[in-house]
C-alpha positions as a Markdown table, in Angstrom:
| # | Residue | x | y | z |
|---|---|---|---|---|
| 1 | Met | 54.3 | -55.9 | 34.1 |
| 2 | Glu | 54.1 | -53.0 | 36.7 |
| 3 | Pro | 53.6 | -54.9 | 40.4 |
| 4 | Val | 50.5 | -54.3 | 41.9 |
| 5 | Ser | 50.0 | -51.4 | 44.1 |
| 6 | Arg | 47.5 | -52.1 | 46.7 |
| 7 | Thr | 45.6 | -54.8 | 48.0 |
| 8 | Pro | 42.5 | -55.4 | 46.9 |
| 9 | Ser | 39.7 | -56.4 | 48.9 |
| 10 | Thr | 38.4 | -59.5 | 49.1 |
| 11 | Glu | 35.2 | -58.8 | 47.1 |
| 12 | Asp | 37.8 | -56.6 | 44.4 |
| 13 | Arg | 38.9 | -60.6 | 44.2 |
| 14 | Leu | 36.1 | -62.4 | 44.0 |
| 15 | Leu | 34.4 | -60.1 | 41.0 |
| 16 | Thr | 37.4 | -60.1 | 39.1 |
| 17 | Val | 37.4 | -64.0 | 39.0 |
| 18 | Gly | 34.0 | -64.2 | 38.0 |
| 19 | Lys | 34.7 | -62.2 | 35.3 |
| 20 | Met | 36.8 | -63.9 | 33.8 |
| 21 | Leu | 36.3 | -67.0 | 34.7 |
| 22 | Gly | 32.7 | -65.7 | 32.9 |
| 23 | Leu | 34.9 | -64.3 | 30.4 |
| 24 | Gly | 36.9 | -67.8 | 29.2 |
| 25 | Phe | 33.7 | -69.6 | 28.9 |
| 26 | Leu | 31.7 | -66.3 | 26.9 |
| 27 | Gly | 34.7 | -66.8 | 24.0 |
| 28 | Leu | 34.1 | -71.0 | 24.3 |
| 29 | Ala | 30.2 | -70.4 | 24.2 |
| 30 | Val | 30.5 | -68.0 | 21.1 |
| 31 | Gly | 32.8 | -70.0 | 19.6 |
| 32 | Ile | 30.6 | -73.3 | 19.5 |
| 33 | Val | 27.3 | -71.0 | 18.8 |
| 34 | Thr | 29.4 | -69.6 | 16.0 |
| 35 | Gln | 30.4 | -73.3 | 14.6 |
| 36 | Ile | 26.8 | -74.1 | 14.9 |
| 37 | Ala | 25.5 | -71.6 | 12.6 |
| 38 | Leu | 28.1 | -72.0 | 10.3 |
| 39 | Leu | 27.9 | -75.7 | 10.4 |
| 40 | Leu | 23.9 | -75.5 | 9.3 |
| 41 | Val | 24.5 | -72.8 | 7.0 |
| 42 | Leu | 27.2 | -74.7 | 5.1 |
| 43 | Ile | 24.6 | -78.0 | 5.3 |
| 44 | Ala | 21.5 | -75.9 | 3.3 |
| 45 | Ala | 24.1 | -74.7 | 1.1 |
| 46 | Gly | 24.6 | -78.7 | 0.2 |
| 47 | Val | 28.4 | -78.5 | 2.2 |
| 48 | Asp | 28.8 | -82.3 | 3.2 |
| 49 | Val | 30.3 | -81.3 | 6.8 |
| 50 | Leu | 29.7 | -84.0 | 8.6 |
| 51 | Asp | 31.4 | -86.3 | 6.7 |
| 52 | Ser | 34.3 | -84.8 | 6.0 |
| 53 | Pro | 37.3 | -84.4 | 9.1 |
| 54 | Leu | 39.2 | -81.9 | 6.8 |
| 55 | Leu | 36.0 | -79.6 | 6.6 |
| 56 | Ser | 35.1 | -80.3 | 10.3 |
| 57 | Val | 38.3 | -79.1 | 12.0 |
| 58 | Gly | 38.2 | -76.0 | 9.5 |
| 59 | Leu | 35.0 | -75.0 | 11.1 |
| 60 | Ser | 35.8 | -75.5 | 14.1 |
| 61 | Leu | 39.3 | -73.5 | 14.0 |
| 62 | Val | 36.9 | -71.1 | 12.2 |
| 63 | Ser | 34.7 | -71.1 | 15.2 |
| 64 | Leu | 36.2 | -71.7 | 18.6 |
| 65 | Gln | 39.7 | -70.1 | 17.9 |
| 66 | Gly | 38.9 | -67.7 | 15.4 |
| 67 | Val | 35.7 | -65.9 | 16.8 |
| 68 | Gly | 35.2 | -67.1 | 20.0 |
| 69 | Leu | 38.5 | -66.7 | 21.4 |
| 70 | Ala | 40.2 | -63.9 | 19.3 |
| 71 | Val | 37.3 | -62.1 | 18.6 |
| 72 | Val | 35.4 | -62.0 | 22.2 |
| 73 | Gly | 39.5 | -61.6 | 23.4 |
| 74 | Val | 39.5 | -57.9 | 20.5 |
| 75 | Leu | 36.3 | -57.3 | 21.8 |
| 76 | Tyr | 36.6 | -57.3 | 25.2 |
| 77 | Leu | 40.2 | -55.5 | 25.2 |
| 78 | Arg | 38.4 | -52.3 | 23.0 |
| 79 | Tyr | 35.1 | -51.7 | 24.7 |
| 80 | Ser | 36.7 | -52.4 | 28.0 |
| 81 | Gly | 39.0 | -50.0 | 28.3 |
| 82 | Tyr | 42.5 | -51.8 | 28.0 |
| 83 | Gly | 43.3 | -51.6 | 24.9 |
| 84 | Leu | 45.9 | -54.1 | 22.8 |
| 85 | Ser | 49.1 | -52.6 | 25.0 |
| 86 | Phe | 47.4 | -54.2 | 27.9 |
| 87 | Val | 48.6 | -57.8 | 26.4 |
| 88 | Gly | 52.3 | -57.0 | 25.9 |
| 89 | Phe | 52.3 | -57.4 | 22.1 |
| 90 | Arg | 55.7 | -56.8 | 20.4 |
| 91 | Phe | 58.1 | -57.8 | 17.7 |
| 92 | Pro | 60.4 | -60.8 | 20.4 |
| 93 | Thr | 63.9 | -59.7 | 21.4 |
| 94 | Leu | 66.6 | -61.9 | 21.7 |
| 95 | Arg | 65.9 | -62.5 | 25.4 |
| 96 | Asp | 62.4 | -63.1 | 23.8 |
| 97 | Val | 63.8 | -65.8 | 21.7 |
| 98 | Ala | 65.9 | -67.6 | 24.8 |
| 99 | Trp | 62.8 | -67.8 | 27.1 |
| 100 | Thr | 61.0 | -68.9 | 23.9 |
| 101 | Val | 63.0 | -72.2 | 23.6 |
| 102 | Gly | 63.5 | -72.6 | 27.2 |
| 103 | Gly | 60.0 | -72.4 | 27.7 |
| 104 | Phe | 59.2 | -75.0 | 24.9 |
| 105 | Val | 61.6 | -77.4 | 26.3 |
| 106 | Ala | 60.2 | -76.8 | 30.0 |
| 107 | Met | 57.0 | -77.7 | 28.3 |
| 108 | Val | 57.8 | -81.0 | 26.7 |
| 109 | Ala | 59.1 | -82.0 | 30.2 |
| 110 | Val | 56.1 | -80.9 | 32.1 |
| 111 | Leu | 54.2 | -82.5 | 29.7 |
| 112 | Leu | 56.1 | -86.1 | 30.2 |
| 113 | Ala | 56.4 | -85.9 | 34.2 |
| 114 | Ala | 52.3 | -85.3 | 33.8 |
| 115 | Ala | 51.8 | -88.6 | 31.4 |
| 116 | Ser | 53.2 | -90.3 | 33.8 |
| 117 | Val | 51.3 | -88.7 | 36.8 |
| 118 | Leu | 48.2 | -89.3 | 35.0 |
| 119 | Gln | 49.1 | -92.6 | 33.7 |
| 120 | Ala | 49.4 | -93.8 | 37.8 |
| 121 | Ile | 46.6 | -91.7 | 38.4 |
| 122 | Ser | 44.4 | -93.5 | 36.0 |
| 123 | Ser | 45.2 | -96.8 | 37.0 |
| 124 | Ala | 45.0 | -96.1 | 40.4 |
| 125 | Leu | 41.3 | -95.1 | 39.9 |
| 126 | Gly | 40.6 | -97.8 | 37.4 |
| 127 | Val | 39.7 | -94.8 | 34.9 |
| 128 | Glu | 40.1 | -94.9 | 31.2 |
| 129 | Thr | 40.9 | -91.3 | 30.8 |
| 130 | Ala | 38.8 | -89.2 | 27.9 |
| 131 | Glu | 40.3 | -88.6 | 24.5 |
| 132 | Asn | 40.6 | -85.6 | 23.1 |
| 133 | Ser | 37.9 | -85.0 | 20.1 |
| 134 | Ile | 41.1 | -83.9 | 17.9 |
| 135 | Val | 42.5 | -87.6 | 18.3 |
| 136 | Gln | 39.0 | -89.5 | 17.4 |
| 137 | Thr | 39.0 | -86.9 | 14.3 |
| 138 | Ala | 42.8 | -87.3 | 13.4 |
| 139 | Ser | 42.4 | -91.0 | 13.5 |
| 140 | Glu | 39.6 | -90.8 | 11.1 |
| 141 | Asp | 41.6 | -88.8 | 8.6 |
| 142 | Pro | 45.0 | -87.9 | 9.5 |
| 143 | Thr | 45.7 | -85.7 | 6.6 |
| 144 | Val | 43.5 | -83.0 | 9.0 |
| 145 | Leu | 46.6 | -83.1 | 11.2 |
| 146 | Phe | 48.2 | -81.2 | 8.2 |
| 147 | Leu | 46.0 | -78.3 | 8.3 |
| 148 | Leu | 46.1 | -78.6 | 12.1 |
| 149 | Ile | 49.8 | -77.9 | 12.8 |
| 150 | Pro | 50.0 | -74.6 | 11.1 |
| 151 | Ala | 47.7 | -73.4 | 12.7 |
| 152 | Ala | 49.1 | -74.2 | 16.1 |
| 153 | Phe | 51.0 | -71.7 | 15.1 |
| 154 | Leu | 48.6 | -68.9 | 13.5 |
| 155 | Ile | 45.2 | -69.6 | 15.0 |
| 156 | Ile | 45.3 | -71.9 | 18.3 |
| 157 | Gly | 48.3 | -70.4 | 19.6 |
| 158 | Pro | 47.9 | -66.4 | 19.3 |
| 159 | Ser | 44.1 | -66.9 | 20.1 |
| 160 | Glu | 44.4 | -68.9 | 23.1 |
| 161 | Glu | 47.2 | -67.3 | 24.8 |
| 162 | Leu | 45.5 | -63.6 | 23.7 |
| 163 | Leu | 42.0 | -64.3 | 26.2 |
| 164 | Phe | 43.7 | -66.9 | 28.7 |
| 165 | Arg | 46.6 | -65.6 | 29.2 |
| 166 | Gly | 47.3 | -61.7 | 28.0 |
| 167 | Ile | 43.5 | -61.0 | 29.2 |
| 168 | Ile | 42.7 | -63.4 | 31.8 |
| 169 | Gln | 46.3 | -63.7 | 33.5 |
| 170 | Gly | 46.4 | -60.2 | 33.1 |
| 171 | Arg | 43.4 | -59.1 | 35.1 |
| 172 | Leu | 43.8 | -61.9 | 37.8 |
| 173 | Arg | 47.5 | -59.9 | 38.4 |
| 174 | Glu | 45.8 | -56.9 | 39.0 |
| 175 | Val | 44.2 | -58.4 | 42.6 |
| 176 | Phe | 46.4 | -61.5 | 42.9 |
| 177 | Gly | 49.6 | -61.1 | 41.9 |
| 178 | Pro | 52.0 | -62.5 | 40.0 |
| 179 | Leu | 51.8 | -66.6 | 41.2 |
| 180 | Ala | 48.2 | -66.8 | 41.7 |
| 181 | Gly | 47.4 | -64.8 | 38.2 |
| 182 | Ile | 49.2 | -68.4 | 37.0 |
| 183 | Leu | 47.4 | -70.5 | 39.0 |
| 184 | Ile | 44.2 | -69.3 | 38.3 |
| 185 | Ala | 44.3 | -68.5 | 35.0 |
| 186 | Ser | 45.8 | -72.1 | 34.1 |
| 187 | Thr | 42.6 | -73.5 | 35.9 |
| 188 | Ile | 40.5 | -71.7 | 33.9 |
| 189 | Phe | 42.2 | -72.8 | 30.8 |
| 190 | Gly | 42.2 | -76.3 | 31.4 |
| 191 | Phe | 38.3 | -76.3 | 32.3 |
| 192 | Ala | 37.6 | -74.3 | 29.3 |
| 193 | His | 38.6 | -77.3 | 27.4 |
| 194 | Leu | 35.8 | -80.1 | 29.0 |
| 195 | Thr | 34.1 | -79.9 | 26.0 |
| 196 | Ala | 37.1 | -81.2 | 23.9 |
| 197 | Phe | 36.7 | -84.6 | 26.4 |
| 198 | Ala | 32.5 | -84.9 | 26.7 |
| 199 | Ala | 32.5 | -87.1 | 23.6 |
| 200 | Thr | 34.4 | -89.5 | 25.1 |
| 201 | Ala | 33.7 | -89.0 | 29.1 |
| 202 | Gly | 33.4 | -92.2 | 31.0 |
| 203 | Ser | 32.7 | -90.2 | 34.6 |
| 204 | Ile | 34.2 | -87.1 | 36.2 |
| 205 | Ala | 37.1 | -88.3 | 36.8 |
| 206 | Ser | 37.9 | -89.2 | 33.0 |
| 207 | Val | 37.7 | -85.9 | 32.1 |
| 208 | Leu | 39.0 | -84.0 | 35.2 |
| 209 | Ile | 42.5 | -86.3 | 34.4 |
| 210 | Pro | 43.6 | -84.4 | 31.2 |
| 211 | Ile | 41.7 | -81.1 | 32.5 |
| 212 | Gly | 44.5 | -81.5 | 35.2 |
| 213 | Gly | 47.5 | -82.3 | 33.1 |
| 214 | Leu | 46.2 | -79.7 | 30.5 |
| 215 | Thr | 46.7 | -76.9 | 33.5 |
| 216 | Ala | 49.7 | -78.2 | 34.7 |
| 217 | Val | 51.3 | -77.7 | 31.5 |
| 218 | Ser | 49.8 | -74.4 | 30.8 |
| 219 | Leu | 51.3 | -73.3 | 33.9 |
| 220 | Val | 54.6 | -72.7 | 31.5 |
| 221 | Leu | 53.2 | -70.6 | 29.3 |
| 222 | Gly | 51.8 | -68.6 | 32.8 |
| 223 | Tyr | 55.3 | -68.2 | 33.6 |
| 224 | Thr | 56.9 | -67.4 | 30.5 |
| 225 | Tyr | 54.8 | -64.7 | 30.0 |
| 226 | Glu | 54.9 | -63.1 | 33.2 |
| 227 | Lys | 58.7 | -63.1 | 32.7 |
| 228 | Thr | 58.5 | -61.7 | 29.1 |
| 229 | Asp | 55.5 | -59.4 | 28.9 |
| 230 | Asn | 55.3 | -60.6 | 25.9 |
| 231 | Leu | 52.4 | -61.9 | 24.6 |
| 232 | Val | 54.4 | -63.3 | 21.1 |
| 233 | Val | 56.1 | -66.0 | 23.8 |
| 234 | Pro | 53.6 | -67.8 | 25.1 |
| 235 | Ala | 51.6 | -68.0 | 22.0 |
| 236 | Leu | 55.4 | -69.3 | 20.2 |
| 237 | Ile | 55.7 | -71.6 | 22.9 |
| 238 | His | 51.9 | -73.0 | 22.8 |
| 239 | Gly | 52.1 | -73.1 | 18.7 |
| 240 | Ala | 55.7 | -75.3 | 18.9 |
| 241 | Tyr | 53.9 | -77.9 | 21.4 |
| 242 | Asp | 51.3 | -78.4 | 19.7 |
| 243 | Ala | 51.9 | -78.8 | 16.4 |
| 244 | Leu | 54.4 | -81.2 | 18.1 |
| 245 | Leu | 51.8 | -83.2 | 19.5 |
| 246 | Phe | 50.1 | -83.2 | 16.5 |
| 247 | Ser | 53.2 | -84.5 | 14.6 |
| 248 | Leu | 53.8 | -87.2 | 16.8 |
| 249 | Leu | 50.1 | -88.3 | 16.7 |
| 250 | Tyr | 50.1 | -88.7 | 12.8 |
| 251 | Val | 53.4 | -90.8 | 13.6 |
| 252 | Thr | 51.7 | -92.8 | 15.7 |
| 253 | Leu | 48.8 | -93.2 | 13.7 |
| 254 | Val | 50.1 | -93.5 | 10.4 |
| 255 | Tyr | 52.9 | -96.1 | 11.5 |
| 256 | Gly | 51.4 | -97.9 | 14.0 |
| 257 | Asp | 51.5 | -101.4 | 13.2 |
| 258 | Glu | 56.0 | -100.9 | 13.8 |
| 259 | Leu | 54.6 | -98.9 | 16.8 |
| 260 | Gln | 51.3 | -100.2 | 18.2 |
| 261 | Ala | 53.2 | -100.3 | 21.9 |
| 262 | Ala | 54.0 | -96.3 | 21.5 |
| 263 | Ala | 50.8 | -95.6 | 20.0 |
| 264 | Asn | 48.6 | -97.1 | 23.0 |
| 265 | Asn | 51.1 | -94.6 | 25.4 |
| 266 | Ser | 51.1 | -91.9 | 23.4 |
| 267 | Ser | 47.4 | -91.8 | 22.0 |
| 268 | Gly | 46.4 | -91.1 | 26.2 |
| 269 | Val | 49.5 | -88.8 | 26.4 |
| 270 | Leu | 47.9 | -86.7 | 23.3 |
| 271 | Ala | 44.1 | -87.5 | 24.5 |
| 272 | Ala | 44.9 | -85.6 | 27.6 |
| 273 | Leu | 47.3 | -83.0 | 27.3 |
| 274 | Phe | 46.0 | -80.8 | 23.7 |
């Protein structure tokens, strides 16, 4: 990534933040509208989507990540004049592989630290942390996780990193520099997951706690992207991280009788940090 060549004005910075915040939520909005439209079409065609967790998850992946994030991201690059080269997409070098492995380990470490902090905050406030909707869906049918594990690498990681790291962090870096770019992009990334916790939100705090956790773990993604200038690196880390969480959730749900104590703690962590 090229260094910032001038000091942007406060107006430039605020305008860029507004645009990138809008872009992030535009991707989310387009995904939701697409999901509703496809849902109505499938129901009209006689497909029982609502009673099938597997179909519901598949529809969500196609709509939210596939159309909402990936398509909006590609269209932005196309019509803003930046092009795909702006996000630094290339085949990983050995150095990139090292950063990928190190980044994954670091992300798991941040996960464990964040989980402890979130649990302490939740207990201190007497708040039950909102659950990610994925946890609820998987509780009904754990086999949906067999779809989500490969999707983490093929759809979720690439699409979310394209929009939030490749475009949003990249644009913010131009006016704020690397550190602030990472922090602001990670915050936008966290708040873009609000709808994932809406169904079980008991209060504002119950949602802000997991959003804070998501923001914290995503800092690792932003940092590795900054150091490698290769979108493949955070996409792989993100995919591996989500795949790990999905795998742990499957073990928790399927072998809950033997792991009841661990299940209670794990569900909270998984619910907060997807």
